N, C-alpha and C positions, 0 to 999 in steps of 0.2 A: 668770320666776316661780321656777324651780328655783334660780337663782343668788341670788335674794333670801333664801332660806332656808338654803343651804349655803355662801354666799360668806363672804369674810373680814369684818372689822369695818367696812370702808369700803363694802362692797357689800351688806351685810345690810339687811333691811327696818327694823332698829332704827335705822339711820343716818338714816332719814327720819321719825322720831318726834320732832317739834320741841317737845314740851311739857315742857321743863325750864327752870329759871331761866336757865341759861347760854345756852340756845337762844333765849329771848325777848330777852335783852339783845344777842345776836348779830343777831337779826332787825331790831331797832332800828338797829343799826350798818349793816347791809347796806342798809336802806331809806334811811338818811341818805347813804350812798355813791351809791346808785342814783338817787334823786330829787333830792337837793340837789347831787350831785357833789361832796361834801366827803369826802376820805379821812382819816378819823381815824387818828391814829398811837397811840391808846390801846390798849396791849397787852391789857388784860383784857377789852376789848369786841371786839377783833379776832378773827375766826374763826381758830382754830389747828388746825382739822381739815384732813384731806387730801381728804375727799370733798366732797359738796355742802354748801352753806351752809344756814342756817335758812330763808331765803326760798325756796329751792328745795324744801325739805321741805314747807313750808306750800303752795307752788304745786302740787306734785305731789298732795298730798291733795285740793286744790280741783280739779285736772284729773280726778282719779279720780271725784270726785262729779259733775262735769259730764258725764263718759263714761257714768256709770250713768244720769243723767237723759236723755241723748241715746239710749241703748239703749231705756229704757223708753218714752219718748215715741215713738220711731221704730217700735217694734213695736206700739204702741197705735194709731198712724195706719195701719199696714198691717193691723191686725186685721180691719177691716170688709170688706176686699176679698180677703182671703186664705182659701185653703182648707186651709192647713197649720196644724197644731195649735199650734206655738210662738207665733206672733203672737196667736193667740186667747187665749193665757194672759195677755196684757197688756191685754185688753179693759176691765179694771177701772180702768185709768189715766184713760181718757177721761172717765167720769162724775166721777171724783175732782177733776180739774182744771177741770171745767165745760164740757166739750164739745170738739169738734174744733178750733175756732178757738183756744182757749187752749192745747191740746196742741200744735197746729202753731207757735203763737208761741213757747212755751217751747222747742220743738225748734229753731226758727230762732235764738233767742237763744244756745242751747247751741252751735250751729254757729259763731256769731260769737265765742263764748268761746274756742273751739278756735283759730280764726284769729288773734285777738288774742294768745293765749297763745303760739302759734307764732312770731309776729313779735317779741314782746317777749323770748321765750326765746332765739332765735337771737342777738339783739343782746346780751343780758345774758351769754350763755355766752362770747362773744368779749371783751366788756368785762371780765368778771371774770378771765378767763384772762390778759388784758394786765395788769390792775390788780394781781392778787394773785400771778400767776405760779405757779399751782398745778398746771399741766400737765393740766387736764381735757380740753381740746380735743385736744392732741397725743396723749393716751392713747386717745382715740376713734378717731383716724386711724391711729396707729401700733401700738396694742396695748400699749404700754409707758408707764409713768408714772414720770417722773424727779422725785423730791422732794428738795429741799434737806435735808441732814442735820440742820440746826438746827431746821427745821420738824418733822421726824420726832420729834426729841428732845422738843420742846414738846408734841406730841400724846401721846407715851408718858407724860410727866409729868402731863399733865391726866387721863389715864385712871387713874392710880394715886390720884388724889384722890377 
């Protein structure tokens, strides 16, 4: 959390805000690569960033929402049997969703959302590292990110626009 507010331009929370025209066109490009396995050589659609792509940004926002749903429904399920005050604060969730069965079903679906996200995420991290050569995986393991000078130059030119 700390690094998302004080980090550089590639680690900041602003890098995960995918609601610009450039980000949406990049999202289409990445989906075409991931689903249809067609690597476009179109330079204006290709992601010229050094950090995460637009699909990752949208995915992380979705994952954050799934986490909130999981926490709310988990505490709501625990509220009936708990003597602690914190789960009791979420007792309003059960009547909102129509009872224990619906809350348990939503909690269960959220769990499967985490599982599917994890599997797809691991695959796509390695796939994009191989396809685009942006060094994200090596930076996670080694702590250093080596970026091609031409890519860095394109990023700096895009930031000036």
